C-alpha positions in Angstrom: -10.6 5.3 10.3 -8.2 7.2 8.2 -8.4 4.6 5.4 -12.2 5.1 5.3 -11.9 8.8 5.0 -9.2 8.4 2.3 -11.5 6.0 0.4 -14.4 8.4 0.6 -12.2 11.3 -0.6 -10.9 9.3 -3.5 -14.3 8.2 -4.7 -15.8 11.6 -4.2 -12.9 13.3 -6.0 -13.3 10.9 -8.9 -17.0 11.5 -9.2 -16.4 15.3 -9.0 -13.6 15.1 -11.6 -15.7 13.2 -14.1 -18.7 15.5 -13.6 -16.4 18.6 -14.0 -14.8 17.2 -17.3 -18.2 16.2 -18.7 -19.4 19.8 -17.8 -16.4 21.3 -19.5 -17.2 19.6 -22.8 -20.8 20.5 -22.7 -22.4 17.1 -22.3 -23.5 17.6 -18.8 -25.4 20.7 -17.5 -24.4 21.6 -14.0 -25.4 24.4 -11.5 -21.8 24.8 -10.6 -18.8 26.1 -12.6 -17.3 23.0 -14.3 -13.9 24.4 -13.9 -14.3 24.6 -10.1 -15.7 21.1 -10.0 -12.8 19.7 -12.0 -10.2 21.4 -9.9 -11.8 20.3 -6.6 -12.2 16.8 -7.8 -8.6 16.6 -8.9 -7.4 17.9 -5.5 -9.7 15.5 -3.5 -8.7 12.6 -5.7 -5.0 13.2 -5.2 -5.4 13.8 -1.5 -7.3 10.5 -1.1 -4.9 8.5 -3.1 -1.9 9.9 -1.2 -3.6 9.2 2.1 -4.2 5.6 1.1 -0.6 5.1 0.1 1.3 6.8 2.9 -0.8 6.9 6.0 -1.1 4.2 8.6 -4.4 3.4 9.9 -5.2 4.1 13.6 -5.7 0.4 14.3 -2.2 -0.4 13.0 -0.6 2.4 15.1 -2.4 1.0 18.2 -1.3 -2.6 17.6 2.3 -1.4 17.2 2.2 0.6 20.5 0.8 -2.4 22.4 3.8 -4.7 21.3 
């Protein structure tokens, strides 16, 4: 379950980061402030990547507790 959430955060953060950077350079018109979108995208991308690297999934923890 945690790995799925981390994957969603990583993909969503990457999309927001790309849209924010494109908005900063003027090639994409957004209703949101492109700086805010870039910063939030960066935060979500880093959080998702770190969760994928360092968290154990709930299924793995249950298997270890049963043994």
